[in-house]
Structures are given as structure tokens and as C-alpha cells.
N, C-alpha and C positions, 0 to 999 in steps of 0.2 A: 231708419228706412234707407235702403240702398237705392241710389239713383243711378240708372244706367245711362249709357250714351244715347240710347234711343229716347229716353225721357228728356234728356237735355235738348235734343233736336226738336222734340215736340214743343217744349217750352219756348225755344227760340222761334219756332214758327208762330206760336200764339202771340208772343211779344211783338214780333214783326207785324202781325195782323192788327194788334190793338194799338201799338205805338208807332208804327212805321218801321221800315227796315233799319234805318240808321240808329234810332233809339233802341230798338230791340237788340241790335248787335252790341251797342255800348253796354246795355244792362248785362247781357250774357258774358261780355268780356270781363266784367267785374266779379263774376262768380269764381269761386276757387275751382281748380281742375278736379278736386276730390270733394268729398262731403265736408260740411262745416265741422263735423266732429273730429276730422283729421287735421284741422288747422290749429297750430300752437298759438296760444295767446301770450301776451307779455308776462303775465304772472306765472305761466307754465315755464317759460324760459328762465325767469328769475329763480324759480324753485329748483330747476335743473342746475343752474349755475351755483346755487347754494349747496346742493348735494355734491357737485364736483369739487367746490372749495373745501367742504368738510372731508371728502375723500382724500383730496390732496394733502390736507393737514394731517390726516391719519397716516398717510403713506410717509410723510416727512417725519412724523414721530417714530414710525416703524424703522425707517432708515437710520435715524439718530440712535435708536436703541440697538440696532444691529452693529452700527459703527462702534458703540461703546463695548459691545460684546467682543468685537474683533480686536479693539484696542486692549481689552483685558486679556484676551487670549494671547495677543502678541507679547504683552508684558510677561505673562506666565511662561511663554516659550523662551523669552530672553532670559528669564530667571533660571529656567531649566538648563539652557545652554551654558550660562555662566557657572552653574553648579557642576555640570559635566566637565567643563574646561578645568575647573579646580580639581576635580577627581583625576583627570588626565595628567595635570601638572604634578599632583601628589604621586601618582603612579610612576610618572617619568622620573621623579626624584628618587623614589624607592628603587627603580630599576638601575638608576645611575649609581646608587649606593651599593646595590648587589653586584654590579659590574666592577666597581672599585674593590669590593671585598674579594671577588673572584680573581681579579688581577693580582692582589696581594698574595693570595693562596698559590697562584701560578708562579709568582716570583719566589715564594718560599719553597715551593716544590722544585723549582729550578736550582735554587741554592742547595737544597738537600741532595739533589742528583749530583751536583758538582762535588759536594762533600763525599758522597758515596763513591763517586768516581775516584776521588783522591784516596780514599781508604782502600778501595779495590786496587788501585795502582800501587799503593804502598805495600799492600799484602802480596801482590804479584812480585814486586821487586824483592821483598824479603824472601819469598819462596824461591825466587830465581837465585838469590844470593846463597841460600842454604843448599840448593841443589848444585850450584856451581862449586861451592866449597867442598862438597862431599865427593865430587868427581875427581 
């Protein structure tokens, strides 16, 4: 049953008439500002506290599980990074080997060019000598 403010005022007037103004005011002052059904009792509060505690425990468990997943993911990423660093190091070593091999080829090519230059110069001198002697 919904009690309106008008109902409360009627009750106050009747209490004042039956018990006097002072006692009527005291009685009404002890009534809740809303209906009795809207008032929480101690066991209602205890039940809510228990639900909150259970919810907090579940959230703590969820957070711990997520932290484990993050830690596992971090470990996997660290492993991936280490593996990629090894591949890069191996690739760097292979490139260094390739560069050393190409340096040798360039050196050999330079030596060959000098040798060809020497042969060409010797041939030129021989031809020059032949031509000079025939003149």
C-alpha cells in the first residue's frame, strides 16, 4: 500500500488529537520518510556485502588469470624477439661473408687488370719496336 504525504499528514493530525501534539510529533518523527518496504534491514545489508565480497573475489581471480595470460604472452614475445635477433645475426654473418668474398673477387679482378695492362703494354712495346726497326 502506497502512503502519500496527505495520508501522513492525516495520521499526524489523528496522533496529535489522540496523544497530544508533542507525543504525536515524536511518533511521526520515528516513522521512515518512505514506506517500510523501502527500508533495508541488517540481514539485507549483510547479504549485499556478501555479494560484493563474492564479486570482488571473482574480479580478483579474473585479474590474476589475465595477468598470467599477459605474462605468458610477454614470454612468447620475448622468445620471438630472441629468435628474430638470432636470424638477424645469422643474416649479418652471411652478408659479411658475402662482402668478404666479393672483396676478394674485386682484388683478383684488379690484379687481373694489372696483368692485362702489363701484357698490353708489352705487346705495344713489341709492336712499337717492330715498327721502329722496319722504318
